[in-house]
C-alpha positions as protocol buffer text, in pm:
chain_id: "A"
residue {
  index: 1
  type: MET
  ca { x: 4354 y: 503 z: 1819 }
}
residue {
  index: 2
  type: ASN
  ca { x: 4349 y: 132 z: 1736 }
}
residue {
  index: 3
  type: ILE
  ca { x: 4353 y: -216 z: 1884 }
}
residue {
  index: 4
  type: TYR
  ca { x: 4731 y: -206 z: 1929 }
}
residue {
  index: 5
  type: ASP
  ca { x: 4707 y: 97 z: 2159 }
}
residue {
  index: 6
  type: VAL
  ca { x: 4442 y: -80 z: 2366 }
}
residue {
  index: 7
  type: SER
  ca { x: 4652 y: -397 z: 2402 }
}
residue {
  index: 8
  type: LYS
  ca { x: 4960 y: -198 z: 2504 }
}
residue {
  index: 9
  type: LYS
  ca { x: 4788 y: 13 z: 2769 }
}
residue {
  index: 10
  type: ALA
  ca { x: 4591 y: -284 z: 2909 }
}
residue {
  index: 11
  type: ASN
  ca { x: 4910 y: -495 z: 2906 }
}
residue {
  index: 12
  type: VAL
  ca { x: 4742 y: -782 z: 2720 }
}
residue {
  index: 13
  type: SER
  ca { x: 4790 y: -935 z: 2379 }
}
residue {
  index: 14
  type: ILE
  ca { x: 4607 y: -819 z: 2068 }
}
residue {
  index: 15
  type: ALA
  ca { x: 4440 y: -1161 z: 2059 }
}
residue {
  index: 16
  type: THR
  ca { x: 4296 y: -1097 z: 2407 }
}
residue {
  index: 17
  type: VAL
  ca { x: 4156 y: -761 z: 2301 }
}
residue {
  index: 18
  type: SER
  ca { x: 4003 y: -932 z: 1999 }
}
residue {
  index: 19
  type: ARG
  ca { x: 3844 y: -1197 z: 2224 }
}
residue {
  index: 20
  type: VAL
  ca { x: 3689 y: -924 z: 2439 }
}
residue {
  index: 21
  type: LEU
  ca { x: 3551 y: -749 z: 2129 }
}
residue {
  index: 22
  type: ASN
  ca { x: 3406 y: -1072 z: 1999 }
}
residue {
  index: 23
  type: GLY
  ca { x: 3246 y: -1174 z: 2328 }
}
residue {
  index: 24
  type: ASN
  ca { x: 3464 y: -1482 z: 2359 }
}
residue {
  index: 25
  type: PRO
  ca { x: 3395 y: -1652 z: 2695 }
}
residue {
  index: 26
  type: ASN
  ca { x: 3760 y: -1763 z: 2728 }
}
residue {
  index: 27
  type: VAL
  ca { x: 3859 y: -1436 z: 2896 }
}
residue {
  index: 28
  type: SER
  ca { x: 3856 y: -1382 z: 3272 }
}
residue {
  index: 29
  type: ASP
  ca { x: 3618 y: -1124 z: 3413 }
}
residue {
  index: 30
  type: LYS
  ca { x: 3913 y: -931 z: 3557 }
}
residue {
  index: 31
  type: THR
  ca { x: 4089 y: -910 z: 3220 }
}
residue {
  index: 32
  type: ARG
  ca { x: 3768 y: -828 z: 3035 }
}
residue {
  index: 33
  type: THR
  ca { x: 3695 y: -542 z: 3274 }
}
residue {
  index: 34
  type: ARG
  ca { x: 4050 y: -404 z: 3239 }
}
residue {
  index: 35
  type: VAL
  ca { x: 4033 y: -410 z: 2858 }
}
residue {
  index: 36
  type: LEU
  ca { x: 3691 y: -244 z: 2853 }
}
residue {
  index: 37
  type: ASP
  ca { x: 3808 y: 24 z: 3097 }
}
residue {
  index: 38
  type: VAL
  ca { x: 4106 y: 102 z: 2874 }
}
residue {
  index: 39
  type: MET
  ca { x: 3879 y: 124 z: 2568 }
}
residue {
  index: 40
  type: GLU
  ca { x: 3665 y: 376 z: 2753 }
}
residue {
  index: 41
  type: GLN
  ca { x: 3968 y: 578 z: 2868 }
}
residue {
  index: 42
  type: LEU
  ca { x: 4110 y: 592 z: 2517 }
}
residue {
  index: 43
  type: GLY
  ca { x: 3772 y: 653 z: 2350 }
}
residue {
  index: 44
  type: TYR
  ca { x: 3830 y: 349 z: 2132 }
}
residue {
  index: 45
  type: THR
  ca { x: 3540 y: 247 z: 1905 }
}
residue {
  index: 46
  type: PRO
  ca { x: 3598 y: -85 z: 1725 }
}
residue {
  index: 47
  type: ASN
  ca { x: 3547 y: -96 z: 1352 }
}
residue {
  index: 48
  type: VAL
  ca { x: 3213 y: -262 z: 1285 }
}
residue {
  index: 49
  type: PHE
  ca { x: 3337 y: -448 z: 980 }
}
residue {
  index: 50
  type: ALA
  ca { x: 3641 y: -580 z: 1165 }
}
residue {
  index: 51
  type: ARG
  ca { x: 3418 y: -704 z: 1448 }
}
residue {
  index: 52
  type: GLY
  ca { x: 3194 y: -867 z: 1194 }
}
residue {
  index: 53
  type: LEU
  ca { x: 3483 y: -1069 z: 1059 }
}
residue {
  index: 54
  type: GLY
  ca { x: 3551 y: -1207 z: 1403 }
}
residue {
  index: 55
  type: LEU
  ca { x: 3190 y: -1264 z: 1506 }
}
residue {
  index: 56
  type: ASN
  ca { x: 3075 y: -1398 z: 1168 }
}
residue {
  index: 57
  type: THR
  ca { x: 2797 y: -1142 z: 1187 }
}
residue {
  index: 58
  type: MET
  ca { x: 2774 y: -775 z: 1103 }
}
residue {
  index: 59
  type: LYS
  ca { x: 2471 y: -731 z: 1330 }
}
residue {
  index: 60
  type: THR
  ca { x: 2323 y: -546 z: 1033 }
}
residue {
  index: 61
  type: ILE
  ca { x: 2010 y: -615 z: 832 }
}
residue {
  index: 62
  type: GLY
  ca { x: 1943 y: -486 z: 481 }
}
residue {
  index: 63
  type: ILE
  ca { x: 1599 y: -337 z: 413 }
}
residue {
  index: 64
  type: MET
  ca { x: 1471 y: -271 z: 62 }
}
residue {
  index: 65
  type: CYS
  ca { x: 1158 y: -73 z: -25 }
}
residue {
  index: 66
  type: SER
  ca { x: 1036 y: 60 z: -356 }
}
residue {
  index: 67
  type: ASP
  ca { x: 937 y: 410 z: -238 }
}
residue {
  index: 68
  type: SER
  ca { x: 1003 y: 548 z: 112 }
}
residue {
  index: 69
  type: SER
  ca { x: 762 y: 838 z: 50 }
}
residue {
  index: 70
  type: ASP
  ca { x: 472 y: 591 z: 39 }
}
residue {
  index: 71
  type: LEU
  ca { x: 285 y: 615 z: 371 }
}
residue {
  index: 72
  type: TYR
  ca { x: 252 y: 239 z: 414 }
}
residue {
  index: 73
  type: LEU
  ca { x: 619 y: 172 z: 339 }
}
residue {
  index: 74
  type: ALA
  ca { x: 737 y: 467 z: 550 }
}
residue {
  index: 75
  type: ASN
  ca { x: 551 y: 323 z: 848 }
}
residue {
  index: 76
  type: ALA
  ca { x: 686 y: -24 z: 773 }
}
residue {
  index: 77
  type: ILE
  ca { x: 1045 y: 103 z: 768 }
}
residue {
  index: 78
  type: TYR
  ca { x: 992 y: 278 z: 1102 }
}
residue {
  index: 79
  type: TYR
  ca { x: 854 y: -35 z: 1272 }
}
residue {
  index: 80
  type: LEU
  ca { x: 1116 y: -263 z: 1117 }
}
residue {
  index: 81
  type: GLU
  ca { x: 1407 y: -44 z: 1229 }
}
residue {
  index: 82
  type: ARG
  ca { x: 1260 y: 1 z: 1576 }
}
residue {
  index: 83
  type: ASN
  ca { x: 1228 y: -374 z: 1625 }
}
residue {
  index: 84
  type: LEU
  ca { x: 1576 y: -439 z: 1485 }
}
residue {
  index: 85
  type: ARG
  ca { x: 1730 y: -187 z: 1725 }
}
residue {
  index: 86
  type: SER
  ca { x: 1556 y: -350 z: 2021 }
}
residue {
  index: 87
  type: ASN
  ca { x: 1724 y: -676 z: 1917 }
}
residue {
  index: 88
  type: GLY
  ca { x: 2069 y: -519 z: 1883 }
}
residue {
  index: 89
  type: TYR
  ca { x: 2077 y: -490 z: 1502 }
}
residue {
  index: 90
  type: ASP
  ca { x: 2144 y: -197 z: 1273 }
}
residue {
  index: 91
  type: ALA
  ca { x: 1978 y: -147 z: 934 }
}
residue {
  index: 92
  type: ILE
  ca { x: 2087 y: -38 z: 587 }
}
residue {
  index: 93
  type: LEU
  ca { x: 1797 y: 99 z: 381 }
}
residue {
  index: 94
  type: CYS
  ca { x: 1782 y: 99 z: 1 }
}
residue {
  index: 95
  type: CYS
  ca { x: 1497 y: 268 z: -186 }
}
residue {
  index: 96
  type: THR
  ca { x: 1493 y: 94 z: -521 }
}
residue {
  index: 97
  type: GLY
  ca { x: 1209 y: 225 z: -734 }
}
residue {
  index: 98
  type: TYR
  ca { x: 1018 y: -26 z: -944 }
}
residue {
  index: 99
  type: GLU
  ca { x: 1256 y: -136 z: -1221 }
}
residue {
  index: 100
  type: LEU
  ca { x: 1377 y: -495 z: -1190 }
}
residue {
  index: 101
  type: GLU
  ca { x: 1734 y: -409 z: -1290 }
}
residue {
  index: 102
  type: THR
  ca { x: 1759 y: -144 z: -1018 }
}
residue {
  index: 103
  type: LYS
  ca { x: 1611 y: -378 z: -756 }
}
residue {
  index: 104
  type: GLN
  ca { x: 1868 y: -643 z: -844 }
}
residue {
  index: 105
  type: LYS
  ca { x: 2147 y: -384 z: -828 }
}
residue {
  index: 106
  type: TYR
  ca { x: 2058 y: -275 z: -475 }
}
residue {
  index: 107
  type: PHE
  ca { x: 2002 y: -634 z: -367 }
}
residue {
  index: 108
  type: ASP
  ca { x: 2355 y: -722 z: -479 }
}
residue {
  index: 109
  type: LEU
  ca { x: 2487 y: -412 z: -303 }
}
residue {
  index: 110
  type: LEU
  ca { x: 2337 y: -523 z: 28 }
}
residue {
  index: 111
  type: CYS
  ca { x: 2479 y: -872 z: -16 }
}
residue {
  index: 112
  type: SER
  ca { x: 2824 y: -723 z: -76 }
}
residue {
  index: 113
  type: LYS
  ca { x: 2795 y: -540 z: 258 }
}
residue {
  index: 114
  type: ARG
  ca { x: 2778 y: -880 z: 429 }
}
residue {
  index: 115
  type: VAL
  ca { x: 2442 y: -810 z: 591 }
}
residue {
  index: 116
  type: ASP
  ca { x: 2300 y: -1090 z: 805 }
}
residue {
  index: 117
  type: ALA
  ca { x: 1963 y: -1092 z: 626 }
}
residue {
  index: 118
  type: ILE
  ca { x: 1758 y: -889 z: 379 }
}
residue {
  index: 119
  type: ILE
  ca { x: 1401 y: -768 z: 432 }
}
residue {
  index: 120
  type: LEU
  ca { x: 1197 y: -688 z: 121 }
}
residue {
  index: 121
  type: ALA
  ca { x: 928 y: -446 z: 240 }
}
residue {
  index: 122
  type: GLY
  ca { x: 616 y: -449 z: 24 }
}
residue {
  index: 123
  type: SER
  ca { x: 495 y: -685 z: -245 }
}
residue {
  index: 124
  type: LYS
  ca { x: 656 y: -503 z: -540 }
}
residue {
  index: 125
  type: PHE
  ca { x: 970 y: -720 z: -525 }
}
residue {
  index: 126
  type: ILE
  ca { x: 800 y: -1039 z: -640 }
}
residue {
  index: 127
  type: GLU
  ca { x: 785 y: -1051 z: -1019 }
}
residue {
  index: 128
  type: MET
  ca { x: 525 y: -1228 z: -1234 }
}
residue {
  index: 129
  type: ARG
  ca { x: 790 y: -1432 z: -1419 }
}
residue {
  index: 130
  type: SER
  ca { x: 954 y: -1687 z: -1191 }
}
residue {
  index: 131
  type: LYS
  ca { x: 1296 y: -1646 z: -1354 }
}
residue {
  index: 132
  type: ASP
  ca { x: 1299 y: -1280 z: -1246 }
}
residue {
  index: 133
  type: ASN
  ca { x: 1288 y: -1393 z: -882 }
}
residue {
  index: 134
  type: ALA
  ca { x: 1583 y: -1629 z: -917 }
}
residue {
  index: 135
  type: TYR
  ca { x: 1830 y: -1377 z: -771 }
}
residue {
  index: 136
  type: ILE
  ca { x: 1629 y: -1371 z: -446 }
}
residue {
  index: 137
  type: GLN
  ca { x: 1616 y: -1750 z: -424 }
}
residue {
  index: 138
  type: ASP
  ca { x: 1988 y: -1776 z: -496 }
}
residue {
  index: 139
  type: ALA
  ca { x: 2074 y: -1530 z: -218 }
}
residue {
  index: 140
  type: ALA
  ca { x: 1855 y: -1727 z: 24 }
}
residue {
  index: 141
  type: LYS
  ca { x: 2108 y: -2010 z: 1 }
}
residue {
  index: 142
  type: LYS
  ca { x: 2343 y: -1786 z: 201 }
}
residue {
  index: 143
  type: ILE
  ca { x: 2129 y: -1554 z: 417 }
}
residue {
  index: 144
  type: PRO
  ca { x: 1765 y: -1540 z: 530 }
}
residue {
  index: 145
  type: ILE
  ca { x: 1531 y: -1342 z: 308 }
}
residue {
  index: 146
  type: MET
  ca { x: 1226 y: -1189 z: 476 }
}
residue {
  index: 147
  type: LEU
  ca { x: 924 y: -1080 z: 270 }
}
residue {
  index: 148
  type: LEU
  ca { x: 688 y: -823 z: 422 }
}
residue {
  index: 149
  type: ASN
  ca { x: 347 y: -866 z: 255 }
}
residue {
  index: 150
  type: GLY
  ca { x: 493 y: -1058 z: -37 }
}
residue {
  index: 151
  type: TYR
  ca { x: 524 y: -1430 z: -100 }
}
residue {
  index: 152
  type: LEU
  ca { x: 785 y: -1640 z: -274 }
}
residue {
  index: 153
  type: GLU
  ca { x: 850 y: -2010 z: -224 }
}
residue {
  index: 154
  type: GLY
  ca { x: 1202 y: -2120 z: -142 }
}
residue {
  index: 155
  type: ASN
  ca { x: 1428 y: -2246 z: 133 }
}
residue {
  index: 156
  type: ASN
  ca { x: 1533 y: -1978 z: 383 }
}
residue {
  index: 157
  type: ILE
  ca { x: 1262 y: -1739 z: 254 }
}
residue {
  index: 158
  type: TYR
  ca { x: 1005 y: -1625 z: 512 }
}
residue {
  index: 159
  type: SER
  ca { x: 685 y: -1435 z: 436 }
}
residue {
  index: 160
  type: THR
  ca { x: 463 y: -1233 z: 670 }
}
residue {
  index: 161
  type: LEU
  ca { x: 135 y: -1140 z: 502 }
}
residue {
  index: 162
  type: CYS
  ca { x: -185 y: -951 z: 560 }
}
residue {
  index: 163
  type: ASP
  ca { x: -486 y: -1147 z: 437 }
}
residue {
  index: 164
  type: ASP
  ca { x: -568 y: -885 z: 173 }
}
residue {
  index: 165
  type: GLN
  ca { x: -814 y: -1104 z: -14 }
}
residue {
  index: 166
  type: ALA
  ca { x: -1026 y: -1168 z: 294 }
}
residue {
  index: 167
  type: ALA
  ca { x: -1004 y: -799 z: 388 }
}
residue {
  index: 168
  type: THR
  ca { x: -1144 y: -664 z: 60 }
}
residue {
  index: 169
  type: TYR
  ca { x: -1400 y: -946 z: 47 }
}
residue {
  index: 170
  type: HIS
  ca { x: -1530 y: -840 z: 388 }
}
residue {
  index: 171
  type: ALA
  ca { x: -1529 y: -468 z: 300 }
}
residue {
  index: 172
  type: ALA
  ca { x: -1716 y: -524 z: -26 }
}
residue {
  index: 173
  type: SER
  ca { x: -1963 y: -758 z: 146 }
}
residue {
  index: 174
  type: GLN
  ca { x: -2040 y: -493 z: 407 }
}
residue {
  index: 175
  type: LEU
  ca { x: -2113 y: -241 z: 133 }
}
residue {
  index: 176
  type: ILE
  ca { x: -2342 y: -490 z: -39 }
}
residue {
  index: 177
  type: LYS
  ca { x: -2526 y: -570 z: 286 }
}
residue {
  index: 178
  type: SER
  ca { x: -2586 y: -198 z: 337 }
}
residue {
  index: 179
  type: GLY
  ca { x: -2772 y: -187 z: 4 }
}
residue {
  index: 180
  type: ARG
  ca { x: -2496 y: -87 z: -235 }
}
residue {
  index: 181
  type: ARG
  ca { x: -2506 y: -256 z: -576 }
}
residue {
  index: 182
  type: ARG
  ca { x: -2273 y: -48 z: -796 }
}
residue {
  index: 183
  type: LEU
  ca { x: -1937 y: -92 z: -629 }
}
residue {
  index: 184
  type: LEU
  ca { x: -1650 y: 78 z: -809 }
}
residue {
  index: 185
  type: TYR
  ca { x: -1305 y: -60 z: -732 }
}
residue {
  index: 186
  type: LEU
  ca { x: -995 y: 162 z: -761 }
}
residue {
  index: 187
  type: TYR
  ca { x: -649 y: 6 z: -738 }
}
residue {
  index: 188
  type: THR
  ca { x: -291 y: 116 z: -795 }
}
residue {
  index: 189
  type: SER
  ca { x: -107 y: -194 z: -916 }
}
residue {
  index: 190
  type: ILE
  ca { x: -125 y: -568 z: -965 }
}
residue {
  index: 191
  type: SER
  ca { x: 146 y: -675 z: -725 }
}
residue {
  index: 192
  type: TYR
  ca { x: 108 y: -987 z: -511 }
}
residue {
  index: 193
  type: SER
  ca { x: -90 y: -786 z: -257 }
}
residue {
  index: 194
  type: GLY
  ca { x: -278 y: -594 z: -525 }
}
residue {
  index: 195
  type: ALA
  ca { x: -389 y: -910 z: -700 }
}
residue {
  index: 196
  type: ASN
  ca { x: -526 y: -1052 z: -374 }
}
residue {
  index: 197
  type: LYS
  ca { x: -719 y: -733 z: -300 }
}
residue {
  index: 198
  type: LEU
  ca { x: -878 y: -737 z: -645 }
}
residue {
  index: 199
  type: GLN
  ca { x: -968 y: -1104 z: -609 }
}
residue {
  index: 200
  type: GLY
  ca { x: -1143 y: -1034 z: -279 }
}
residue {
  index: 201
  type: TYR
  ca { x: -1357 y: -763 z: -439 }
}
residue {
  index: 202
  type: GLN
  ca { x: -1446 y: -986 z: -734 }
}
residue {
  index: 203
  type: ASN
  ca { x: -1533 y: -1282 z: -510 }
}
residue {
  index: 204
  type: ALA
  ca { x: -1764 y: -1070 z: -295 }
}
residue {
  index: 205
  type: LEU
  ca { x: -1956 y: -949 z: -600 }
}
residue {
  index: 206
  type: ALA
  ca { x: -1978 y: -1300 z: -747 }
}
residue {
  index: 207
  type: ASP
  ca { x: -2108 y: -1446 z: -420 }
}
residue {
  index: 208
  type: ALA
  ca { x: -2374 y: -1173 z: -407 }
}
residue {
  index: 209
  type: GLY
  ca { x: -2477 y: -1237 z: -767 }
}
residue {
  index: 210
  type: ILE
  ca { x: -2365 y: -893 z: -885 }
}
residue {
  index: 211
  type: ASP
  ca { x: -2215 y: -864 z: -1235 }
}
residue {
  index: 212
  type: LEU
  ca { x: -2080 y: -516 z: -1303 }
}
residue {
  index: 213
  type: GLY
  ca { x: -1823 y: -580 z: -1575 }
}
residue {
  index: 214
  type: PRO
  ca { x: -1479 y: -428 z: -1634 }
}
residue {
  index: 215
  type: ASP
  ca { x: -1600 y: -65 z: -1625 }
}
residue {
  index: 216
  type: TYR
  ca { x: -1619 y: -89 z: -1247 }
}
residue {
  index: 217
  type: ILE
  ca { x: -1255 y: -186 z: -1200 }
}
residue {
  index: 218
  type: ARG
  ca { x: -1017 y: 105 z: -1261 }
}
residue {
  index: 219
  type: GLN
  ca { x: -644 y: 145 z: -1218 }
}
residue {
  index: 220
  type: CYS
  ca { x: -518 y: 478 z: -1089 }
}
residue {
  index: 221
  type: PRO
  ca { x: -186 y: 622 z: -966 }
}
residue {
  index: 222
  type: LYS
  ca { x: -159 y: 639 z: -586 }
}
residue {
  index: 223
  type: ASP
  ca { x: -235 y: 1008 z: -586 }
}
residue {
  index: 224
  type: ILE
  ca { x: -527 y: 1200 z: -433 }
}
residue {
  index: 225
  type: THR
  ca { x: -569 y: 1440 z: -725 }
}
residue {
  index: 226
  type: ALA
  ca { x: -539 y: 1165 z: -987 }
}
residue {
  index: 227
  type: ALA
  ca { x: -813 y: 967 z: -811 }
}
residue {
  index: 228
  type: LYS
  ca { x: -1040 y: 1270 z: -788 }
}
residue {
  index: 229
  type: ASP
  ca { x: -991 y: 1355 z: -1157 }
}
residue {
  index: 230
  type: LEU
  ca { x: -1052 y: 996 z: -1269 }
}
residue {
  index: 231
  type: LEU
  ca { x: -1377 y: 976 z: -1072 }
}
residue {
  index: 232
  type: LEU
  ca { x: -1496 y: 1312 z: -1205 }
}
residue {
  index: 233
  type: SER
  ca { x: -1429 y: 1188 z: -1558 }
}
residue {
  index: 234
  type: LEU
  ca { x: -1619 y: 862 z: -1499 }
}
residue {
  index: 235
  type: HIS
  ca { x: -1907 y: 1056 z: -1343 }
}
residue {
  index: 236
  type: GLU
  ca { x: -1926 y: 1293 z: -1641 }
}
residue {
  index: 237
  type: GLN
  ca { x: -1924 y: 993 z: -1876 }
}
residue {
  index: 238
  type: GLY
  ca { x: -2237 y: 865 z: -1705 }
}
residue {
  index: 239
  type: LEU
  ca { x: -2094 y: 567 z: -1513 }
}
residue {
  index: 240
  type: GLU
  ca { x: -2322 y: 518 z: -1213 }
}
residue {
  index: 241
  type: PHE
  ca { x: -2170 y: 400 z: -884 }
}
residue {
  index: 242
  type: ASP
  ca { x: -2301 y: 420 z: -530 }
}
residue {
  index: 243
  type: SER
  ca { x: -1986 y: 311 z: -348 }
}
residue {
  index: 244
  type: ILE
  ca { x: -1608 y: 311 z: -395 }
}
residue {
  index: 245
  type: LEU
  ca { x: -1369 y: 51 z: -255 }
}
residue {
  index: 246
  type: THR
  ca { x: -1000 y: 134 z: -294 }
}
residue {
  index: 247
  type: SER
  ca { x: -662 y: -35 z: -253 }
}
residue {
  index: 248
  type: SER
  ca { x: -516 y: 260 z: -60 }
}
residue {
  index: 249
  type: ASP
  ca { x: -626 y: 554 z: 154 }
}
residue {
  index: 250
  type: ALA
  ca { x: -481 y: 800 z: -99 }
}
residue {
  index: 251
  type: LEU
  ca { x: -735 y: 685 z: -359 }
}
residue {
  index: 252
  type: ALA
  ca { x: -1013 y: 699 z: -101 }
}
residue {
  index: 253
  type: ALA
  ca { x: -915 y: 1055 z: -4 }
}
residue {
  index: 254
  type: GLY
  ca { x: -941 y: 1143 z: -373 }
}
residue {
  index: 255
  type: ALA
  ca { x: -1288 y: 986 z: -374 }
}
residue {
  index: 256
  type: VAL
  ca { x: -1394 y: 1216 z: -89 }
}
residue {
  index: 257
  type: LYS
  ca { x: -1271 y: 1519 z: -283 }
}
residue {
  index: 258
  type: PHE
  ca { x: -1459 y: 1394 z: -589 }
}
residue {
  index: 259
  type: ALA
  ca { x: -1782 y: 1359 z: -390 }
}
residue {
  index: 260
  type: HIS
  ca { x: -1752 y: 1715 z: -261 }
}
residue {
  index: 261
  type: GLY
  ca { x: -1689 y: 1844 z: -612 }
}
residue {
  index: 262
  type: ALA
  ca { x: -1979 y: 1647 z: -759 }
}
residue {
  index: 263
  type: GLY
  ca { x: -2218 y: 1751 z: -483 }
}
residue {
  index: 264
  type: LEU
  ca { x: -2271 y: 1394 z: -356 }
}
residue {
  index: 265
  type: LYS
  ca { x: -2356 y: 1335 z: 9 }
}
residue {
  index: 266
  type: ILE
  ca { x: -2128 y: 1094 z: 199 }
}
residue {
  index: 267
  type: PRO
  ca { x: -2234 y: 829 z: 295 }
}
residue {
  index: 268
  type: GLU
  ca { x: -2599 y: 872 z: 194 }
}
residue {
  index: 269
  type: GLU
  ca { x: -2532 y: 889 z: -180 }
}
residue {
  index: 270
  type: LEU
  ca { x: -2178 y: 754 z: -191 }
}
residue {
  index: 271
  type: SER
  ca { x: -1999 y: 516 z: 47 }
}
residue {
  index: 272
  type: ILE
  ca { x: -1618 y: 506 z: 45 }
}
residue {
  index: 273
  type: ILE
  ca { x: -1369 y: 259 z: 195 }
}
residue {
  index: 274
  type: GLY
  ca { x: -992 y: 309 z: 198 }
}
residue {
  index: 275
  type: TYR
  ca { x: -710 y: 67 z: 271 }
}
residue {
  index: 276
  type: ASN
  ca { x: -421 y: 65 z: 525 }
}
residue {
  index: 277
  type: ASN
  ca { x: -588 y: 285 z: 791 }
}
residue {
  index: 278
  type: SER
  ca { x: -313 y: 543 z: 745 }
}
residue {
  index: 279
  type: ILE
  ca { x: -312 y: 898 z: 879 }
}
residue {
  index: 280
  type: LEU
  ca { x: -497 y: 999 z: 562 }
}
residue {
  index: 281
  type: SER
  ca { x: -804 y: 814 z: 685 }
}
residue {
  index: 282
  type: ARG
  ca { x: -835 y: 1069 z: 968 }
}
residue {
  index: 283
  type: CYS
  ca { x: -747 y: 1375 z: 759 }
}
residue {
  index: 284
  type: THR
  ca { x: -1054 y: 1377 z: 533 }
}
residue {
  index: 285
  type: ASP
  ca { x: -1392 y: 1527 z: 609 }
}
residue {
  index: 286
  type: PRO
  ca { x: -1574 y: 1304 z: 673 }
}
residue {
  index: 287
  type: GLU
  ca { x: -1313 y: 1062 z: 807 }
}
residue {
  index: 288
  type: LEU
  ca { x: -1259 y: 743 z: 608 }
}
residue {
  index: 289
  type: THR
  ca { x: -1374 y: 394 z: 687 }
}
residue {
  index: 290
  type: SER
  ca { x: -1056 y: 198 z: 612 }
}
residue {
  index: 291
  type: VAL
  ca { x: -906 y: -151 z: 625 }
}
residue {
  index: 292
  type: ASP
  ca { x: -637 y: -175 z: 891 }
}
residue {
  index: 293
  type: SER
  ca { x: -375 y: -397 z: 729 }
}
residue {
  index: 294
  type: LYS
  ca { x: -182 y: -425 z: 1058 }
}
residue {
  index: 295
  type: VAL
  ca { x: 152 y: -291 z: 936 }
}
residue {
  index: 296
  type: GLU
  ca { x: 297 y: -276 z: 1289 }
}
residue {
  index: 297
  type: ALA
  ca { x: 201 y: -638 z: 1361 }
}
residue {
  index: 298
  type: LEU
  ca { x: 342 y: -747 z: 1026 }
}
residue {
  index: 299
  type: CYS
  ca { x: 676 y: -580 z: 1098 }
}
residue {
  index: 300
  type: THR
  ca { x: 698 y: -709 z: 1455 }
}
residue {
  index: 301
  type: THR
  ca { x: 621 y: -1062 z: 1339 }
}
residue {
  index: 302
  type: THR
  ca { x: 878 y: -1035 z: 1060 }
}
residue {
  index: 303
  type: ILE
  ca { x: 1156 y: -940 z: 1303 }
}
residue {
  index: 304
  type: ASN
  ca { x: 1048 y: -1201 z: 1559 }
}
residue {
  index: 305
  type: THR
  ca { x: 1061 y: -1464 z: 1284 }
}
residue {
  index: 306
  type: LEU
  ca { x: 1406 y: -1346 z: 1178 }
}
residue {
  index: 307
  type: MET
  ca { x: 1539 y: -1363 z: 1533 }
}
residue {
  index: 308
  type: GLY
  ca { x: 1399 y: -1715 z: 1554 }
}
residue {
  index: 309
  type: VAL
  ca { x: 1589 y: -1807 z: 1238 }
}
residue {
  index: 310
  type: PHE
  ca { x: 1912 y: -1666 z: 1384 }
}
residue {
  index: 311
  type: ASN
  ca { x: 1857 y: -1863 z: 1706 }
}
residue {
  index: 312
  type: GLY
  ca { x: 1788 y: -2191 z: 1528 }
}
residue {
  index: 313
  type: VAL
  ca { x: 1419 y: -2198 z: 1622 }
}
residue {
  index: 314
  type: ASN
  ca { x: 1179 y: -2382 z: 1392 }
}
residue {
  index: 315
  type: VAL
  ca { x: 971 y: -2094 z: 1250 }
}
residue {
  index: 316
  type: PRO
  ca { x: 698 y: -2101 z: 983 }
}
residue {
  index: 317
  type: SER
  ca { x: 792 y: -1998 z: 630 }
}
residue {
  index: 318
  type: ARG
  ca { x: 460 y: -1817 z: 594 }
}
residue {
  index: 319
  type: THR
  ca { x: 260 y: -1624 z: 855 }
}
residue {
  index: 320
  type: THR
  ca { x: -74 y: -1461 z: 771 }
}
residue {
  index: 321
  type: ILE
  ca { x: -232 y: -1186 z: 982 }
}
residue {
  index: 322
  type: ALA
  ca { x: -600 y: -1089 z: 958 }
}
residue {
  index: 323
  type: ALA
  ca { x: -696 y: -728 z: 885 }
}
residue {
  index: 324
  type: ASP
  ca { x: -964 y: -521 z: 1061 }
}
residue {
  index: 325
  type: LEU
  ca { x: -1221 y: -289 z: 905 }
}
residue {
  index: 326
  type: ILE
  ca { x: -1222 y: 42 z: 1093 }
}
residue {
  index: 327
  type: LYS
  ca { x: -1564 y: 204 z: 1064 }
}
residue {
  index: 328
  type: ARG
  ca { x: -1577 y: 583 z: 1035 }
}
residue {
  index: 329
  type: GLU
  ca { x: -1807 y: 834 z: 864 }
}
residue {
  index: 330
  type: THR
  ca { x: -1779 y: 742 z: 494 }
}
residue {
  index: 331
  type: THR
  ca { x: -2000 y: 431 z: 530 }
}
residue {
  index: 332
  type: ASN
  ca { x: -2342 y: 374 z: 689 }
}
residue {
  index: 333
  type: PHE
  ca { x: -2341 y: -2 z: 749 }
}
């Protein structure tokens, strides 16, 4: 079944059928209804790519993420797709891993599919060397590029960010106000978001006049067991800490397991704060105090901004959303 069959049965030209498919207003309501009725009778489904050629839009958005098994990114993908569907858009998802060459490969693949925009979910797509971001800036000359919790300057590039620096500054300050002085910071990576989180922790300590040195900043894979094992090792080596601030709930869950294994009471002897307020924060015993980085709000704002771009609305190139600190049982402030 094709467009020729529809035109023949509806007794109209192929051009008229094409106008109906493309939403062209230069078709009478009577003719439009007849063509649509015939399509329904014949079970005709127009080819999406062919429609895109006529409409100059594929009504499809490319989404890239580094790891869809990551809780934060999995939630982001869900909210992004949900908001795109409500606006009449489909999505193509590419999970790229962390290698620059692979990220560029999938980026080019999405561009070849003639998507209307590309969303880069997470801050792992912005490289430290500016030349490694050139492919993103070049593509922005043709289609909008949306960054979810990442930032890159350039025309037609739009960033929606959580204020990670302020969030970790506030969390660390609350620990300090509650009497904690040996704050250990666990992080997974120095991405754009990761660097801001670390800076917030360091600023809070500096403003409180606390100098702990590099031993109290530790990198760890985003894995519960890895975090637990690292903390046990540090504890056995004699490093003294009375609180742990982390860049993700997975690390904080590992800290809870460490405390149980080391016989430390939470929060009396050890306070713990996670990040992202994911389901993990409610799966530990005791439940985790965690920073809510507002992933749903970030995704909704990203799609609203994109729709504004499509509709010619003057939208900001950078939008920052404040986080909340959700108090549960792993802190006593």
